Steps between C-alpha positions, in 0.01 A plus 500: 500500500310761303423852613133415560593213731744720689227761538261244651766361734592851614132584559450184704810575709372850569160358598670252735709778653189715547312213666796430728523862604127506565514190720810610692376857530169389648683285752671803652240771437152401606338839429549517122262300281496435126175656378272314257541779244879465517468125449274551202741750348790258549300227324430730204866600477616138505239408237621794289855370523398150391282626213745768387565318172137538396538874459213724605325255738823445696577869519140568596515254789826657616349850478190397697725358771702820524183713514356281778826523694499879470136509612589289804785738587272802474232333711754412771638854497152648541420264788826599666416872478153453648631346822 
């Protein structure tokens, strides 16, 4: 198994773990929701991982995902301060 295949398998396992934690976490905590911006950022990060071999486009997708995730964190922090 080459390094690239191991990277894809590891990424898929992490995605499966994240989805499992999301499902089990929502079962016990009804108040916390996964925002659409967080979902979009996760999609960009996963796309960046899969296209990482293509160089700049893969890194760009990953960077956009991280920036969206940071924006979601800032927006949630501001909403928390206003209450």
